[in-house]
Every structure is written in C-alpha cells, then in structure tokens.
C-alpha positions as CSV (number, residue, x, y, z in Angstrom):
1,M,-4.7,-105.3,61.3
2,G,-7.7,-105.0,59.1
3,A,-10.6,-107.0,59.0
4,E,-9.6,-109.2,56.3
5,G,-6.9,-110.3,58.4
6,L,-9.3,-111.8,61.1
7,D,-9.7,-115.5,59.2
8,D,-5.9,-115.9,58.3
9,E,-4.3,-118.2,60.7
10,D,-1.2,-116.5,60.0
11,V,-1.7,-113.2,61.5
12,P,0.3,-112.7,64.5
13,A,-2.5,-111.2,66.4
14,L,-2.8,-112.2,70.1
15,T,-0.5,-111.3,73.2
16,T,0.9,-113.9,75.3
17,G,-1.5,-113.0,77.9
18,Q,-4.2,-113.4,75.3
19,A,-3.1,-116.4,73.7
20,A,-2.7,-117.8,77.2
21,D,-6.2,-117.0,78.0
22,V,-7.5,-118.7,75.0
23,L,-5.6,-121.8,75.6
24,G,-6.4,-122.1,79.4
25,V,-2.7,-122.2,80.2
26,Q,-0.4,-119.9,82.1
27,P,1.9,-117.4,80.0
28,A,4.9,-119.5,81.2
29,F,3.9,-122.3,79.3
30,L,4.0,-120.1,75.6
31,R,6.9,-118.5,77.0
32,S,8.6,-121.9,77.6
33,L,7.8,-123.2,73.7
34,D,9.4,-119.7,72.5
35,A,12.6,-120.3,74.7
36,G,12.6,-124.1,73.5
37,R,12.6,-122.6,69.8
38,M,9.4,-124.7,69.6
39,L,7.2,-122.2,68.2
40,R,8.7,-118.7,67.5
41,P,5.9,-116.0,67.9
42,R,6.6,-112.7,66.1
43,R,7.5,-109.7,67.8
44,S,5.8,-106.3,67.7
45,A,7.6,-103.3,67.4
46,G,7.9,-102.9,71.3
47,G,9.2,-106.6,71.4
48,H,6.1,-108.2,72.7
49,R,5.5,-111.6,71.4
50,R,2.3,-112.0,69.1
51,W,0.7,-115.3,68.5
52,T,-1.1,-116.4,65.5
53,R,-4.0,-118.6,65.3
54,R,-1.9,-121.4,63.9
55,Q,0.9,-121.5,66.6
56,L,-2.1,-121.6,69.3
57,T,-3.3,-124.9,67.7
58,L,0.0,-126.3,67.8
59,A,0.5,-125.1,71.4
60,A,-2.8,-126.9,72.2
61,R,-1.7,-130.1,71.1
62,V,1.6,-129.7,72.5
63,R,-0.2,-128.9,75.9
64,A,-2.6,-132.1,75.5
65,L,0.2,-134.3,75.0
66,F,2.5,-132.7,78.1
67,D,-0.6,-133.4,80.1
68,E,-0.8,-136.8,79.6
69,G,3.0,-137.1,80.8
70,L,5.5,-136.6,77.7
71,T,8.1,-133.9,78.5
72,L,7.6,-130.9,76.6
73,T,10.4,-131.6,74.1
74,A,9.1,-135.1,73.4
75,A,5.3,-133.5,72.8
76,W,6.8,-131.3,70.4
77,K,8.5,-134.0,68.6
78,V,5.4,-135.8,68.5
79,V,3.3,-132.9,67.0
80,S,6.1,-132.1,64.5
81,L,6.3,-135.6,63.1
82,E,2.5,-135.9,63.0
83,D,2.5,-132.9,61.4
84,R,5.5,-134.2,59.0
85,V,3.4,-137.4,58.2
86,G,0.6,-135.4,57.2
87,E,2.7,-133.4,54.9
88,V,4.0,-136.9,53.2
89,E,0.6,-138.3,52.9
90,R,-0.7,-135.1,51.1
91,E,2.5,-135.4,49.1
92,R,1.7,-139.0,48.2
93,D,-1.6,-138.0,47.2
94,V,-0.7,-135.7,45.0
95,A,1.9,-138.0,43.4
96,L,-0.8,-140.7,43.3
97,A,-3.5,-138.4,41.3
98,E,-0.6,-137.6,38.9
99,L,0.3,-141.1,38.2
100,D,-3.4,-142.1,37.8
101,R,-3.6,-138.7,35.2
102,T,-0.5,-140.1,33.7
103,R,-1.5,-143.6,33.2
104,R,-4.7,-142.5,31.7
105,E,-3.0,-140.5,29.3
106,L,-0.7,-143.2,28.2
107,A,-3.6,-145.7,27.7
108,R,-5.1,-143.0,25.5
109,V,-2.0,-142.6,23.4
110,R,-1.8,-145.9,23.2
111,R,-5.4,-146.5,21.7
112,E,-4.8,-143.8,19.7
113,S,-1.8,-145.3,18.1
114,A,-3.1,-148.8,17.9
115,E,-6.3,-147.0,15.9
116,A,-3.8,-145.0,13.7
117,V,-1.7,-148.2,12.8
118,K,-5.1,-150.2,12.1
119,A,-6.1,-147.3,9.9
120,R,-2.6,-147.2,8.0
121,T,-2.6,-151.0,7.7
122,G,-6.3,-151.3,6.5
123,T,-7.5,-154.6,7.8
124,T,-10.1,-156.3,6.2
125,S,-11.9,-159.5,6.5
126,R,-12.3,-162.2,3.9
127,S,-14.4,-165.7,4.4
128,G,-14.0,-165.4,8.0
129,S,-10.2,-164.9,8.0
130,S,-8.7,-161.4,8.6
131,V,-5.7,-160.4,6.1
132,H,-3.8,-157.0,6.6
133,V,-3.0,-155.5,3.5
134,N,0.3,-153.4,3.9
135,R,-0.2,-150.9,1.5
136,V,3.1,-149.1,-0.1
137,P,2.5,-145.5,-0.5
138,G,2.5,-144.8,-4.2
139,L,1.6,-148.4,-5.7
140,P,-1.7,-149.9,-7.0
141,R,-4.0,-151.8,-4.5
142,V,-4.4,-155.4,-5.6
143,T,-7.4,-156.4,-6.6
144,G,-9.4,-159.8,-6.0
145,T,-9.2,-162.5,-3.7
146,S,-6.6,-164.9,-3.3
147,S,-7.7,-168.9,-3.0
148,P,-6.3,-171.3,-0.6
149,G,-3.4,-172.1,-2.7
150,G,-2.1,-168.7,-2.3
151,V,-2.5,-168.1,-6.3
152,C,-4.5,-165.1,-7.1
153,S,-7.8,-165.5,-8.9
154,S,-7.9,-162.4,-9.9
155,T,-8.3,-161.0,-13.6
156,T,-5.5,-158.4,-12.8
157,P,-2.0,-160.5,-12.7
158,A,-0.4,-159.9,-9.3
159,T,2.9,-158.4,-9.8
160,S,6.3,-157.9,-7.2
161,T,4.9,-154.3,-6.2
162,D,2.0,-156.0,-4.7
163,I,2.4,-156.9,-1.2
164,T,0.4,-159.1,1.2
165,S,1.0,-160.8,4.6
166,P,-1.2,-163.6,6.0
C-alpha cells in the first residue's frame, strides 16, 4: 500500500490484532463479526483478515450497542438499519433538490411562455380598459379606436378580416 491509500477508509490495512487494539476489544470479537457474516474483511494472500477503517467504525458502533445489552445480531441489525435510514435520507435530499430545481425550471418556462403569448397577442390599453388585439398574420392592423357602442370611429372602414376581442 502506497501513501495515497492512507486516507482511504476502504483500504484493508489492519490485521485482526491491530484492529482489536485500535478498538480496545479482543480479536475474538472481530472474528465473531466475520463468522456471523456481519463484517467481511478481505483476506491477504496468506489468508489473514485485513480490516478497513470503515469496517472498524461499524465494529465500534456494534460494540457500543453490544455493551448496552443488545445481542450481537440485534446490535448489527440496529447499525444496519441506521445506515439504511441515512442512505434513504440522502436519497430523499437529492430528490427534493431535484424537485425544487424542476419546479424553478417549470416556473421559468411558464413565465417565458406567458411573456411570449403576451408579445404575440399584443396587449394595448385604451381609455383605462385593456383591449387584446388578436393579429392574424398577413392581415392589416385595424387603425383608430372603437366607440362604446362597438362602432369603429376610424376613417378606415372595418373589414371582415379585422379580428378584435373584448
């Protein structure tokens, strides 16, 4: 193992005796975790167990629960479930962040769409009321203003091609 592996939590660097010393437990405790298939240390070429820092962290959590009176199996299940809850919380946080991003994007698209519709429709204001003029491409724009009775007061006569809506 080179110096680059010293910070890696998953490098199998410690023998069972070294790992037991680090945790302050008997080597038999670590062997029981292996025998119970709770933690599976890698094996060296000679068949000796090699423990990672991540495995030692889990073993320490199991040992604390075991010392509180839980069986080894129950302690392992608690640690496993706590880890799974942590994973689900992280997944939830990622999903919520994605949902928030998607909602912002949807709001942006809706704003841009509304602005585009407004620009195409051409909203104009006449004497305090808003009149929406629907332009048909290729047809002339109506000039003048309409009177309250709906009669066009323009000098240009209205044609059937002029489309307005209240």
